[in-house]
PASE-178660 format. One record per atom (N, C-alpha, C, O): z, x, y; atom name; residue number from 0. Coordinates in steps of 0.2 Angstrom, whole numbers, m for minus. Atoms other than C-alpha are relative to their C-alpha. Last residue first. Layout:
# PASE-178660
+-------+-------+-------+------+-----+
!    up !  east ! north ! atom !   n !
+-------+-------+-------+------+-----+
!     Z !     X !     Y !   CA ! NUM !
...
+-------+-------+-------+------+-----+
***
This chain:
# PASE-178660
+-------+-------+-------+------+-----+
!    up !  east ! north ! atom !   n !
+-------+-------+-------+------+-----+
!    m6 !    m5 !     1 !    N ! 155 !
!   788 !  m218 !    12 !   CA ! 155 !
!    m2 !     6 !    m5 !    C ! 155 !
!     2 !    10 !    m6 !    O ! 155 !
!    m2 !     1 !     7 !    N ! 154 !
!   771 !  m226 !    17 !   CA ! 154 !
!     6 !     5 !    m1 !    C ! 154 !
!     5 !    11 !     1 !    O ! 154 !
!     2 !    m5 !     5 !    N ! 153 !
!   769 !  m225 !    36 !   CA ! 153 !
!     3 !    m1 !    m7 !    C ! 153 !
!     9 !    m4 !    m7 !    O ! 153 !
!    m6 !    m4 !     3 !    N ! 152 !
!   772 !  m241 !    45 !   CA ! 152 !
!    m3 !     5 !    m5 !    C ! 152 !
!    m8 !     4 !    m8 !    O ! 152 !
!    m4 !     2 !     6 !    N ! 151 !
!   757 !  m247 !    54 !   CA ! 151 !
!     5 !     4 !    m2 !    C ! 151 !
!     5 !    10 !    m1 !    O ! 151 !
!    m3 !    m5 !     3 !    N ! 150 !
!   749 !  m245 !    72 !   CA ! 150 !
!     4 !    m3 !    m6 !    C ! 150 !
!     5 !    m9 !    m6 !    O ! 150 !
!    m4 !     3 !     6 !    N ! 149 !
!   736 !  m256 !    80 !   CA ! 149 !
!     3 !     6 !    m4 !    C ! 149 !
!    m1 !    11 !    m6 !    O ! 149 !
!    m1 !    m6 !     5 !    N ! 148 !
!   729 !  m252 !    97 !   CA ! 148 !
!     5 !    m2 !    m5 !    C ! 148 !
!    10 !    m5 !    m4 !    O ! 148 !
!    m5 !     1 !     5 !    N ! 147 !
!   722 !  m268 !   104 !   CA ! 147 !
!     1 !     6 !    m4 !    C ! 147 !
!    m3 !     7 !    m8 !    O ! 147 !
!     2 !    m2 !     7 !    N ! 146 !
!   712 !  m266 !   120 !   CA ! 146 !
!     6 !    m1 !    m5 !    C ! 146 !
!    12 !    m1 !    m2 !    O ! 146 !
!    m3 !     2 !     7 !    N ! 145 !
!   716 !  m275 !   136 !   CA ! 145 !
!    m4 !     2 !    m6 !    C ! 145 !
!    m9 !    m1 !    m7 !    O ! 145 !
!    m7 !    m3 !     0 !    N ! 144 !
!   712 !  m270 !   154 !   CA ! 144 !
!     4 !    m1 !    m6 !    C ! 144 !
!    10 !     1 !    m7 !    O ! 144 !
!     0 !    m7 !    m2 !    N ! 143 !
!   693 !  m272 !   154 !   CA ! 143 !
!     7 !     3 !    m1 !    C ! 143 !
!     8 !     9 !    m3 !    O ! 143 !
!    m3 !    m1 !    m7 !    N ! 142 !
!   694 !  m289 !   145 !   CA ! 142 !
!     1 !     8 !     1 !    C ! 142 !
!     2 !    12 !    m4 !    O ! 142 !
!     5 !     1 !    m6 !    N ! 141 !
!   681 !  m292 !   132 !   CA ! 141 !
!     3 !     1 !     6 !    C ! 141 !
!     0 !     2 !    11 !    O ! 141 !
!     0 !     7 !    m2 !    N ! 140 !
!   692 !  m285 !   118 !   CA ! 140 !
!    m5 !    m1 !     6 !    C ! 140 !
!    m8 !     5 !     8 !    O ! 140 !
!     3 !     2 !    m7 !    N ! 139 !
!   690 !  m269 !   109 !   CA ! 139 !
!     1 !    m7 !     1 !    C ! 139 !
!     0 !   m11 !    m4 !    O ! 139 !
!     4 !     5 !     1 !    N ! 138 !
!   701 !  m265 !    93 !   CA ! 138 !
!    m2 !    m2 !     7 !    C ! 138 !
!     2 !    m4 !    11 !    O ! 138 !
!     0 !     4 !    m6 !    N ! 137 !
!   709 !  m248 !    93 !   CA ! 137 !
!    m6 !    m5 !     0 !    C ! 137 !
!   m11 !    m4 !    m1 !    O ! 137 !
!     6 !     1 !    m4 !    N ! 136 !
!   712 !  m242 !    76 !   CA ! 136 !
!     2 !    m3 !     7 !    C ! 136 !
!     7 !    m5 !     8 !    O ! 136 !
!     5 !     3 !     4 !    N ! 135 !
!   725 !  m238 !    62 !   CA ! 135 !
!    m7 !     0 !     4 !    C ! 135 !
!   m12 !     2 !     2 !    O ! 135 !
!     4 !     4 !    m4 !    N ! 134 !
!   737 !  m226 !    69 !   CA ! 134 !
!    m6 !    m2 !    m4 !    C ! 134 !
!    m9 !     1 !    m7 !    O ! 134 !
!     7 !    m2 !     1 !    N ! 133 !
!   750 !  m222 !    56 !   CA ! 133 !
!    m4 !    m4 !     5 !    C ! 133 !
!    m4 !   m10 !     6 !    O ! 133 !
!     5 !     6 !     1 !    N ! 132 !
!   768 !  m224 !    61 !   CA ! 132 !
!    m7 !     4 !    m1 !    C ! 132 !
!    m8 !    10 !     0 !    O ! 132 !
!     1 !     2 !     7 !    N ! 131 !
!   782 !  m212 !    59 !   CA ! 131 !
!    m4 !    m5 !    m1 !    C ! 131 !
!    m3 !    m9 !    m6 !    O ! 131 !
!    m5 !     5 !     1 !    N ! 130 !
!   787 !  m210 !    78 !   CA ! 130 !
!     0 !    m3 !    m8 !    C ! 130 !
!     3 !    m8 !    m9 !    O ! 130 !
!    m6 !    m3 !    m2 !    N ! 129 !
!   778 !  m193 !    81 !   CA ! 129 !
!     6 !    m5 !    m2 !    C ! 129 !
!    12 !    m3 !    m3 !    O ! 129 !
!    m2 !    m4 !     5 !    N ! 128 !
!   763 !  m200 !    71 !   CA ! 128 !
!     7 !     3 !     1 !    C ! 128 !
!    11 !     4 !    m3 !    O ! 128 !
!    m1 !     4 !     6 !    N ! 127 !
!   761 !  m215 !    82 !   CA ! 127 !
!     3 !     5 !    m5 !    C ! 127 !
!     8 !     3 !    m8 !    O ! 127 !
!    m6 !     4 !    m1 !    N ! 126 !
!   762 !  m204 !    98 !   CA ! 126 !
!     2 !    m4 !    m6 !    C ! 126 !
!     8 !    m3 !    m8 !    O ! 126 !
!    m5 !    m5 !     0 !    N ! 125 !
!   748 !  m193 !    91 !   CA ! 125 !
!     7 !    m3 !     1 !    C ! 125 !
!    12 !     0 !    m2 !    O ! 125 !
!    m1 !    m3 !     7 !    N ! 124 !
!   737 !  m207 !    86 !   CA ! 124 !
!     6 !     5 !     0 !    C ! 124 !
!    10 !     5 !    m5 !    O ! 124 !
!    m4 !     5 !     4 !    N ! 123 !
!   740 !  m216 !   103 !   CA ! 123 !
!     1 !     3 !    m7 !    C ! 123 !
!     7 !     2 !   m10 !    O ! 123 !
!    m7 !     0 !    m2 !    N ! 122 !
!   735 !  m200 !   112 !   CA ! 122 !
!     4 !    m5 !    m4 !    C ! 122 !
!    10 !    m3 !    m6 !    O ! 122 !
!    m3 !    m6 !     3 !    N ! 121 !
!   719 !  m198 !   101 !   CA ! 121 !
!     8 !     0 !     2 !    C ! 121 !
!    12 !     2 !    m1 !    O ! 121 !
!    m1 !     1 !     8 !    N ! 120 !
!   714 !  m216 !   104 !   CA ! 120 !
!     4 !     6 !    m2 !    C ! 120 !
!     9 !     5 !    m6 !    O ! 120 !
!     6 !     0 !     4 !    N ! 119 !
!   716 !  m213 !   123 !   CA ! 119 !
!     2 !    m1 !    m7 !    C ! 119 !
!     8 !    m1 !    m9 !    O ! 119 !
!     0 !    m5 !     5 !    N ! 118 !
!   731 !  m218 !   134 !   CA ! 118 !
!    m7 !    m1 !    m4 !    C ! 118 !
!   m10 !    m6 !    m5 !    O ! 118 !
!     2 !     2 !     6 !    N ! 117 !
!   733 !  m229 !   150 !   CA ! 117 !
!    m1 !     7 !    m5 !    C ! 117 !
!    m1 !    12 !    m2 !    O ! 117 !
!     7 !     0 !     1 !    N ! 116 !
!   743 !  m224 !   165 !   CA ! 116 !
!    m1 !    m2 !    m7 !    C ! 116 !
!     3 !    m2 !   m12 !    O ! 116 !
!     2 !    m6 !     5 !    N ! 115 !
!   761 !  m218 !   169 !   CA ! 115 !
!    m8 !     0 !    m1 !    C ! 115 !
!   m11 !     5 !     0 !    O ! 115 !
!    m1 !     2 !     7 !    N ! 114 !
!   764 !  m230 !   184 !   CA ! 114 !
!    m3 !     6 !    m4 !    C ! 114 !
!    m7 !    10 !    m1 !    O ! 114 !
!    m6 !    m3 !     2 !    N ! 113 !
!   766 !  m223 !   202 !   CA ! 113 !
!     2 !    m2 !    m8 !    C ! 113 !
!     7 !     1 !   m10 !    O ! 113 !
!    m5 !     5 !    m1 !    N ! 112 !
!   753 !  m234 !   210 !   CA ! 112 !
!     7 !     2 !    m3 !    C ! 112 !
!    12 !    m1 !    m2 !    O ! 112 !
!    m1 !     0 !    m7 !    N ! 111 !
!   741 !  m220 !   210 !   CA ! 111 !
!     6 !    m4 !     2 !    C ! 111 !
!     9 !    m3 !     7 !    O ! 111 !
!    m3 !    m6 !    m1 !    N ! 110 !
!   743 !  m218 !   191 !   CA ! 110 !
!     1 !     1 !     8 !    C ! 110 !
!     7 !     3 !    10 !    O ! 110 !
!    m6 !     0 !     3 !    N ! 109 !
!   739 !  m236 !   188 !   CA ! 109 !
!     4 !     6 !     2 !    C ! 109 !
!    10 !     6 !     5 !    O ! 109 !
!    m4 !     5 !    m4 !    N ! 108 !
!   724 !  m236 !   200 !   CA ! 108 !
!     7 !     0 !    m2 !    C ! 108 !
!    12 !     0 !     2 !    O ! 108 !
!    m1 !    m4 !    m7 !    N ! 107 !
!   717 !  m220 !   191 !   CA ! 107 !
!     5 !    m5 !     4 !    C ! 107 !
!     9 !    m2 !     8 !    O ! 107 !
!    m4 !    m5 !     2 !    N ! 106 !
!   719 !  m230 !   174 !   CA ! 106 !
!     2 !     4 !     7 !    C ! 106 !
!     8 !     6 !     8 !    O ! 106 !
!    m6 !     4 !     1 !    N ! 105 !
!   710 !  m245 !   181 !   CA ! 105 !
!     6 !     5 !    m1 !    C ! 105 !
!    11 !     5 !     2 !    O ! 105 !
!    m2 !     2 !    m7 !    N ! 104 !
!   696 !  m234 !   186 !   CA ! 104 !
!     7 !    m3 !     0 !    C ! 104 !
!    11 !    m2 !     5 !    O ! 104 !
!    m2 !    m6 !    m3 !    N ! 103 !
!   696 !  m226 !   168 !   CA ! 103 !
!     2 !    m2 !     8 !    C ! 103 !
!     7 !     1 !    10 !    O ! 103 !
!    m7 !    m1 !     3 !    N ! 102 !
!   696 !  m244 !   161 !   CA ! 102 !
!     2 !     7 !     3 !    C ! 102 !
!     8 !     7 !     5 !    O ! 102 !
!    m5 !     5 !    m3 !    N ! 101 !
!   681 !  m249 !   173 !   CA ! 101 !
!     7 !     2 !    m3 !    C ! 101 !
!    12 !     2 !     1 !    O ! 101 !
!     0 !    m2 !    m7 !    N ! 100 !
!   671 !  m233 !   167 !   CA ! 100 !
!     5 !    m5 !     4 !    C ! 100 !
!     9 !    m2 !     8 !    O ! 100 !
!    m4 !    m6 !     0 !    N !  99 !
!   675 !  m237 !   149 !   CA !  99 !
!     1 !     2 !     7 !    C !  99 !
!     7 !     4 !    10 !    O !  99 !
!    m7 !     2 !     1 !    N !  98 !
!   668 !  m255 !   151 !   CA !  98 !
!     5 !     6 !     1 !    C !  98 !
!    10 !     6 !     4 !    O !  98 !
!    m2 !     5 !    m6 !    N !  97 !
!   652 !  m249 !   159 !   CA !  97 !
!     8 !    m2 !    m1 !    C !  97 !
!    11 !    m1 !     4 !    O !  97 !
!     5 !     5 !    m2 !    N !  96 !
!   650 !  m234 !   147 !   CA !  96 !
!     3 !    m5 !     5 !    C !  96 !
!     8 !    m3 !     8 !    O !  96 !
!     0 !     4 !    m6 !    N !  95 !
!   659 !  m218 !   143 !   CA !  95 !
!    m6 !    m5 !     0 !    C !  95 !
!   m12 !    m3 !    m1 !    O !  95 !
!     1 !     7 !     1 !    N !  94 !
!   662 !  m211 !   126 !   CA !  94 !
!     0 !    m4 !     6 !    C !  94 !
!     4 !    m9 !     6 !    O !  94 !
!     7 !     2 !    m2 !    N !  93 !
!   660 !  m192 !   130 !   CA !  93 !
!    m1 !    m8 !    m1 !    C !  93 !
!    m7 !   m10 !     1 !    O !  93 !
!     5 !    m4 !    m3 !    N !  92 !
!   679 !  m188 !   131 !   CA !  92 !
!    m7 !    m3 !     1 !    C !  92 !
!    m7 !    m7 !     6 !    O !  92 !
!    m1 !    m7 !     2 !    N !  91 !
!   690 !  m198 !   120 !   CA !  91 !
!    m6 !     3 !     3 !    C !  91 !
!   m10 !     4 !    m1 !    O !  91 !
!     4 !    m4 !     5 !    N !  90 !
!   689 !  m215 !   129 !   CA !  90 !
!     2 !     7 !    m2 !    C !  90 !
!     5 !    10 !     3 !    O !  90 !
!     5 !    m4 !    m4 !    N !  89 !
!   704 !  m224 !   137 !   CA !  89 !
!    m5 !     4 !    m5 !    C !  89 !
!    m3 !     5 !   m11 !    O !  89 !
!     0 !    m6 !     3 !    N !  88 !
!   713 !  m238 !   128 !   CA !  88 !
!    m6 !     4 !     3 !    C !  88 !
!   m12 !     2 !     4 !    O !  88 !
!     7 !    m3 !     0 !    N !  87 !
!   717 !  m252 !   140 !   CA !  87 !
!     0 !     6 !    m4 !    C !  87 !
!     5 !    11 !    m2 !    O !  87 !
!     1 !    m3 !    m7 !    N !  86 !
!   734 !  m260 !   135 !   CA !  86 !
!    m8 !     3 !    m1 !    C !  86 !
!   m11 !     2 !    m6 !    O !  86 !
!     5 !     3 !    m4 !    N !  85 !
!   739 !  m272 !   121 !   CA !  85 !
!     0 !     3 !     7 !    C !  85 !
!     3 !     1 !    12 !    O !  85 !
!    m1 !    m2 !    m7 !    N !  84 !
!   749 !  m262 !   109 !   CA !  84 !
!    m6 !    m3 !     4 !    C !  84 !
!   m11 !     0 !     3 !    O !  84 !
!     6 !     1 !    m3 !    N !  83 !
!   750 !  m270 !    91 !   CA !  83 !
!     1 !     1 !     8 !    C !  83 !
!     5 !    m3 !    11 !    O !  83 !
!    m1 !     0 !    m7 !    N !  82 !
!   764 !  m263 !    81 !   CA !  82 !
!    m7 !    m1 !     3 !    C !  82 !
!   m11 !     3 !     1 !    O !  82 !
!     6 !    m2 !    m4 !    N !  81 !
!   763 !  m267 !    62 !   CA !  81 !
!     3 !     0 !     7 !    C !  81 !
!     7 !    m4 !     9 !    O !  81 !
!    m1 !     1 !    m7 !    N !  80 !
!   775 !  m269 !    48 !   CA !  80 !
!    m5 !     3 !     4 !    C !  80 !
!    m8 !     8 !     2 !    O !  80 !
!     6 !    m2 !    m3 !    N !  79 !
!   768 !  m271 !    30 !   CA !  79 !
!     0 !     0 !     8 !    C !  79 !
!    m4 !    m3 !    11 !    O !  79 !
!     5 !    m3 !     5 !    N !  78 !
!   782 !  m273 !    19 !   CA !  78 !
!    m6 !     3 !     3 !    C !  78 !
!    m8 !     8 !     1 !    O !  78 !
!     7 !     3 !     0 !    N !  77 !
!   794 !  m277 !    33 !   CA !  77 !
!    m4 !     4 !    m5 !    C !  77 !
!    m3 !    10 !    m5 !    O !  77 !
!     0 !     4 !     6 !    N !  76 !
!   813 !  m272 !    31 !   CA !  76 !
!    m7 !    m3 !    m2 !    C !  76 !
!    m8 !    m7 !    m7 !    O !  76 !
!    m2 !    m4 !     6 !    N !  75 !
!   812 !  m257 !    42 !   CA !  75 !
!    m1 !    m5 !    m6 !    C !  75 !
!    m2 !    m2 !   m11 !    O !  75 !
!     4 !     1 !     5 !    N !  74 !
!   802 !  m266 !    56 !   CA !  74 !
!     2 !     2 !    m7 !    C !  74 !
!    m2 !     1 !   m12 !    O !  74 !
!     1 !     7 !     1 !    N !  73 !
!   816 !  m267 !    68 !   CA !  73 !
!    m5 !    m2 !    m5 !    C !  73 !
!    m4 !    m8 !    m8 !    O !  73 !
!    m7 !     3 !     3 !    N !  72 !
!   820 !  m249 !    64 !   CA !  72 !
!    m1 !    m7 !     0 !    C !  72 !
!     2 !   m10 !    m5 !    O !  72 !
!     1 !    m2 !     7 !    N !  71 !
!   801 !  m244 !    68 !   CA !  71 !
!     7 !    m3 !    m4 !    C !  71 !
!     6 !    m5 !   m10 !    O !  71 !
!     4 !     5 !     4 !    N !  70 !
!   802 !  m253 !    84 !   CA !  70 !
!     0 !     1 !    m7 !    C !  70 !
!     0 !    m4 !   m11 !    O !  70 !
!    m4 !     6 !     0 !    N !  69 !
!   816 !  m242 !    90 !   CA !  69 !
!    m4 !    m6 !    m4 !    C !  69 !
!    m1 !   m10 !    m8 !    O !  69 !
!    m5 !    m1 !     5 !    N !  68 !
!   806 !  m227 !    85 !   CA !  68 !
!     5 !    m6 !    m1 !    C !  68 !
!     7 !    m8 !    m6 !    O !  68 !
!     3 !     1 !     7 !    N !  67 !
!   791 !  m234 !    94 !   CA !  67 !
!     5 !     1 !    m5 !    C !  67 !
!     5 !    m2 !   m11 !    O !  67 !
!     1 !     7 !     1 !    N !  66 !
!   802 !  m236 !   110 !   CA !  66 !
!    m3 !    m1 !    m7 !    C !  66 !
!    m1 !    m6 !   m11 !    O !  66 !
!    m6 !     3 !     1 !    N !  65 !
!   808 !  m218 !   109 !   CA !  65 !
!    m1 !    m8 !    m2 !    C !  65 !
!     3 !   m10 !    m6 !    O !  65 !
!    m2 !    m2 !     7 !    N !  64 !
!   790 !  m212 !   106 !   CA !  64 !
!     7 !    m3 !    m1 !    C !  64 !
!     8 !    m6 !    m7 !    O !  64 !
!     4 !     4 !     5 !    N !  63 !
!   785 !  m222 !   121 !   CA !  63 !
!     2 !     2 !    m7 !    C !  63 !
!     3 !    m3 !   m11 !    O !  63 !
!    m3 !     7 !     0 !    N !  62 !
!   799 !  m214 !   131 !   CA !  62 !
!    m4 !    m5 !    m5 !    C !  62 !
!    m1 !    m9 !    m8 !    O !  62 !
!    m6 !    m1 !     3 !    N !  61 !
!   793 !  m196 !   127 !   CA !  61 !
!     4 !    m7 !    m1 !    C !  61 !
!     7 !    m9 !    m6 !    O !  61 !
!     1 !     0 !     7 !    N !  60 !
!   775 !  m201 !   131 !   CA !  60 !
!     7 !     0 !    m4 !    C !  60 !
!     8 !    m3 !    m9 !    O !  60 !
!     2 !    m7 !     2 !    N !  59 !
!   780 !  m206 !   149 !   CA !  59 !
!     0 !     0 !    m8 !    C !  59 !
!     3 !    m4 !   m11 !    O !  59 !
!    m5 !    m5 !     2 !    N !  58 !
!   781 !  m225 !   152 !   CA !  58 !
!    m3 !     7 !    m2 !    C !  58 !
!    m8 !     7 !    m4 !    O !  58 !
!    m5 !    m2 !    m6 !    N !  57 !
!   772 !  m238 !   162 !   CA !  57 !
!     5 !     5 !    m2 !    C !  57 !
!     8 !     8 !     3 !    O !  57 !
!     4 !    m4 !    m5 !    N !  56 !
!   757 !  m239 !   150 !   CA !  56 !
!     5 !     2 !     6 !    C !  56 !
!     3 !     7 !     9 !    O !  56 !
!    m1 !    m7 !     1 !    N !  55 !
!   770 !  m245 !   137 !   CA !  55 !
!    m4 !     5 !     4 !    C !  55 !
!    m3 !    11 !     5 !    O !  55 !
!    m7 !    m2 !    m1 !    N !  54 !
!   772 !  m262 !   145 !   CA !  54 !
!     0 !     8 !    m1 !    C !  54 !
!     2 !    11 !     3 !    O !  54 !
!     0 !    m4 !    m6 !    N !  53 !
!   754 !  m269 !   148 !   CA !  53 !
!     8 !     2 !     1 !    C !  53 !
!    10 !     1 !     7 !    O !  53 !
!     6 !     0 !    m5 !    N !  52 !
!   756 !  m280 !   133 !   CA !  52 !
!     2 !     2 !     7 !    C !  52 !
!     6 !     0 !    10 !    O !  52 !
!    m2 !    m1 !    m7 !    N !  51 !
!   768 !  m277 !   118 !   CA !  51 !
!    m7 !     0 !     4 !    C !  51 !
!   m12 !     1 !     2 !    O !  51 !
!     5 !     0 !    m5 !    N !  50 !
!   767 !  m285 !   101 !   CA !  50 !
!     2 !     2 !     7 !    C !  50 !
!     8 !     0 !     9 !    O !  50 !
!    m2 !    m1 !    m7 !    N !  49 !
!   778 !  m281 !    87 !   CA !  49 !
!    m6 !     0 !     4 !    C !  49 !
!   m10 !     4 !     3 !    O !  49 !
!     5 !    m3 !    m5 !    N !  48 !
!   774 !  m287 !    69 !   CA !  48 !
!     4 !     0 !     7 !    C !  48 !
!     7 !    m5 !     9 !    O !  48 !
!     6 !    m3 !     4 !    N !  47 !
!   785 !  m290 !    53 !   CA !  47 !
!    m5 !     3 !     5 !    C !  47 !
!    m9 !     8 !     3 !    O !  47 !
!     6 !     3 !     0 !    N !  46 !
!   802 !  m293 !    61 !   CA !  46 !
!    m5 !     3 !    m4 !    C !  46 !
!    m4 !     9 !    m7 !    O !  46 !
!     5 !    m2 !     6 !    N !  45 !
!   820 !  m289 !    61 !   CA !  45 !
!    m6 !    m4 !     1 !    C !  45 !
!    m6 !   m10 !     2 !    O !  45 !
!     0 !     3 !     7 !    N !  44 !
!   827 !  m294 !    78 !   CA !  44 !
!    m4 !     3 !    m5 !    C !  44 !
!   m10 !     5 !    m3 !    O !  44 !
!     7 !     3 !     2 !    N !  43 !
!   827 !  m281 !    92 !   CA !  43 !
!     1 !    m3 !    m7 !    C !  43 !
!     3 !     0 !   m11 !    O !  43 !
!     1 !     7 !    m3 !    N !  42 !
!   844 !  m279 !   101 !   CA !  42 !
!    m7 !    m3 !    m2 !    C !  42 !
!    m8 !    m8 !     0 !    O !  42 !
!    m5 !     5 !     2 !    N !  41 !
!   851 !  m266 !    89 !   CA !  41 !
!    m1 !    m6 !     3 !    C !  41 !
!     1 !   m11 !     1 !    O !  41 !
!     2 !     4 !     6 !    N !  40 !
!   835 !  m256 !    91 !   CA !  40 !
!     5 !    m5 !    m2 !    C !  40 !
!     3 !   m10 !    m6 !    O !  40 !
!    m6 !     1 !     4 !    N !  39 !
!   839 !  m251 !   109 !   CA !  39 !
!    m1 !    m4 !    m6 !    C !  39 !
!    m2 !   m10 !    m6 !    O !  39 !
!    m3 !    m6 !     1 !    N !  38 !
!   824 !  m244 !   118 !   CA !  38 !
!     6 !     0 !    m5 !    C !  38 !
!     9 !     5 !    m7 !    O !  38 !
!     4 !    m3 !     5 !    N !  37 !
!   815 !  m260 !   118 !   CA !  37 !
!     2 !     7 !    m2 !    C !  37 !
!     0 !     9 !    m8 !    O !  37 !
!     3 !    m6 !    m3 !    N !  36 !
!   830 !  m268 !   127 !   CA !  36 !
!    m5 !     3 !    m6 !    C !  36 !
!    m2 !     5 !   m11 !    O !  36 !
!    m1 !    m6 !     3 !    N !  35 !
!   837 !  m285 !   124 !   CA !  35 !
!    m3 !     6 !     4 !    C !  35 !
!    m4 !     5 !    10 !    O !  35 !
!    m2 !    m5 !    m5 !    N !  34 !
!   839 !  m303 !   128 !   CA !  34 !
!     1 !     6 !    m3 !    C !  34 !
!     5 !     7 !    m8 !    O !  34 !
!    m5 !    m5 !     2 !    N !  33 !
!   830 !  m313 !   115 !   CA !  33 !
!     1 !     4 !     6 !    C !  33 !
!    m4 !     8 !     8 !    O !  33 !
!     0 !    m5 !    m5 !    N !  32 !
!   820 !  m329 !   118 !   CA !  32 !
!     6 !     4 !    m1 !    C !  32 !
!    12 !     2 !    m3 !    O !  32 !
!    m7 !    m1 !    m1 !    N !  31 !
!   816 !  m339 !   102 !   CA !  31 !
!     1 !     6 !     5 !    C !  31 !
!    m2 !    11 !     4 !    O !  31 !
!    m3 !    m6 !     2 !    N !  30 !
!   798 !  m344 !   103 !   CA !  30 !
!     8 !     0 !     1 !    C !  30 !
!    10 !    m4 !     5 !    O !  30 !
!    m3 !    m4 !    m6 !    N !  29 !
!   792 !  m361 !   103 !   CA !  29 !
!     3 !     6 !    m2 !    C !  29 !
!     6 !     6 !    m8 !    O !  29 !
!     4 !    m1 !    m5 !    N !  28 !
!   780 !  m369 !    90 !   CA !  28 !
!     2 !     4 !     6 !    C !  28 !
!    m1 !     5 !    11 !    O !  28 !
!     2 !    m7 !     1 !    N !  27 !
!   791 !  m368 !    75 !   CA !  27 !
!    m5 !     2 !     5 !    C !  27 !
!    m7 !     8 !     5 !    O !  27 !
!     6 !    m1 !    m3 !    N !  26 !
!   800 !  m384 !    80 !   CA !  26 !
!    m2 !     8 !     0 !    C !  26 !
!     1 !    12 !     3 !    O !  26 !
!     4 !     6 !     1 !    N !  25 !
!   814 !  m391 !    69 !   CA !  25 !
!    m7 !     1 !     3 !    C !  25 !
!   m12 !    m3 !     2 !    O !  25 !
!     2 !     1 !     7 !    N !  24 !
!   824 !  m375 !    68 !   CA !  24 !
!    m6 !    m5 !    m2 !    C !  24 !
!    m9 !    m5 !    m7 !    O !  24 !
!    m5 !     3 !     5 !    N !  23 !
!   824 !  m372 !    86 !   CA !  23 !
!    m3 !    m1 !    m7 !    C !  23 !
!    m9 !     0 !    m8 !    O !  23 !
!     1 !     1 !     6 !    N !  22 !
!   815 !  m362 !   100 !   CA !  22 !
!     6 !    m3 !    m4 !    C !  22 !
!    11 !    m2 !    m3 !    O !  22 !
!    m3 !    m5 !     5 !    N !  21 !
!   819 !  m363 !   118 !   CA !  21 !
!    m1 !    m3 !    m7 !    C !  21 !
!    m1 !    m9 !    m9 !    O !  21 !
!    m4 !     4 !     5 !    N !  20 !
!   807 !  m372 !   130 !   CA !  20 !
!     3 !     5 !    m5 !    C !  20 !
!    m1 !    10 !    m8 !    O !  20 !
!     3 !     0 !     7 !    N !  19 !
!   802 !  m360 !   143 !   CA !  19 !
!     4 !    m4 !    m5 !    C !  19 !
!    10 !    m3 !    m5 !    O !  19 !
!     7 !     2 !     0 !    N !  18 !
!   806 !  m363 !   162 !   CA !  18 !
!    m4 !    m1 !    m7 !    C !  18 !
!    m8 !    m4 !    m8 !    O !  18 !
!     0 !     6 !    m4 !    N !  17 !
!   825 !  m361 !   164 !   CA !  17 !
!    m7 !    m3 !     0 !    C !  17 !
!    m8 !    m9 !     2 !    O !  17 !
!    m3 !     6 !     3 !    N !  16 !
!   826 !  m350 !   149 !   CA !  16 !
!     0 !    m6 !     4 !    C !  16 !
!     0 !   m11 !     1 !    O !  16 !
!     4 !     3 !     4 !    N !  15 !
!   814 !  m338 !   157 !   CA !  15 !
!     3 !    m6 !    m3 !    C !  15 !
!    m1 !   m11 !    m4 !    O !  15 !
!     4 !     4 !    m4 !    N !  14 !
!   826 !  m334 !   171 !   CA !  14 !
!    m5 !    m4 !    m4 !    C !  14 !
!    m7 !    m9 !    m3 !    O !  14 !
!    m4 !     5 !    m3 !    N !  13 !
!   839 !  m328 !   159 !   CA !  13 !
!    m4 !    m5 !     4 !    C !  13 !
!    m3 !   m11 !     4 !    O !  13 !
!    m1 !     5 !     5 !    N !  12 !
!   826 !  m319 !   148 !   CA !  12 !
!     4 !    m6 !     4 !    C !  12 !
!     3 !   m12 !     2 !    O !  12 !
!     7 !     3 !     1 !    N !  11 !
!   820 !  m309 !   163 !   CA !  11 !
!     1 !    m6 !    m5 !    C !  11 !
!    m1 !   m11 !    m3 !    O !  11 !
!     2 !     4 !    m6 !    N !  10 !
!   838 !  m304 !   168 !   CA !  10 !
!    m6 !    m4 !    m1 !    C !  10 !
!    m7 !   m10 !     2 !    O !  10 !
!    m4 !     6 !    m1 !    N !   9 !
!   842 !  m299 !   150 !   CA !   9 !
!    m1 !    m5 !     6 !    C !   9 !
!    m1 !   m11 !     6 !    O !   9 !
!    m6 !    m2 !    m3 !    N !   8 !
!   827 !  m288 !   148 !   CA !   8 !
!     4 !    m6 !     1 !    C !   8 !
!     1 !   m11 !     2 !    O !   8 !
!     1 !    m3 !    m6 !    N !   7 !
!   814 !  m294 !   136 !   CA !   7 !
!     7 !     1 !     3 !    C !   7 !
!    12 !     0 !     0 !    O !   7 !
!    m5 !    m4 !    m2 !    N !   6 !
!   811 !  m300 !   118 !   CA !   6 !
!    m1 !     3 !     7 !    C !   6 !
!    m7 !     5 !     8 !    O !   6 !
!     2 !    m3 !    m6 !    N !   5 !
!   801 !  m315 !   114 !   CA !   5 !
!     6 !     4 !     3 !    C !   5 !
!    11 !     1 !     5 !    O !   5 !
!    m5 !    m2 !    m5 !    N !   4 !
!   804 !  m320 !    96 !   CA !   4 !
!    m4 !     3 !     6 !    C !   4 !
!    m9 !     6 !     6 !    O !   4 !
!     3 !    m5 !    m5 !    N !   3 !
!   792 !  m329 !    84 !   CA !   3 !
!     6 !     1 !     5 !    C !   3 !
!     9 !    m4 !     8 !    O !   3 !
!    m4 !     0 !    m7 !    N !   2 !
!   799 !  m336 !    68 !   CA !   2 !
!    m4 !     4 !     5 !    C !   2 !
!    m6 !    10 !     3 !    O !   2 !
!    m8 !    m2 !     0 !    N !   1 !
!   787 !  m337 !    53 !   CA !   1 !
!     2 !    m1 !     7 !    C !   1 !
!    m1 !    m3 !    12 !    O !   1 !
!    m1 !    m5 !    m5 !    N !   0 !
!   770 !  m346 !    52 !   CA !   0 !
!     7 !     1 !     1 !    C !   0 !
!    11 !    m4 !     1 !    O !   0 !
+-------+-------+-------+------+-----+
***
């Protein structure tokens, strides 16, 4: 297993360093905490995979594209770079069932609380394309609020 980084805003990382063990060369089991900003590619260490969880649902489409473009730069040296977005994925129209009904309810709750909301497969596909990624798929999980939208680098 390669190095694992945990990137968050500087004040969050400062607090986290007090409770999370800091990674070192002798211990591959702890993440290296990195103070940065997902919109600033110069603060994201080069990597092969970027995971986000319950983050991008807070932002407008334009800001999500900005973040994805920043992720793309961090993945530039990766042969098979991927972005895994852990948010609830909404259905595209007729695909409603019990889990989807709960996800749609959660989406309404997010919007009422002032947050942006969840996105559908089609929306993720369009945002990925704008940032130079290929939308691979949404992988369902057993959690109502978490699906895995997987994006990969476009071939040059």
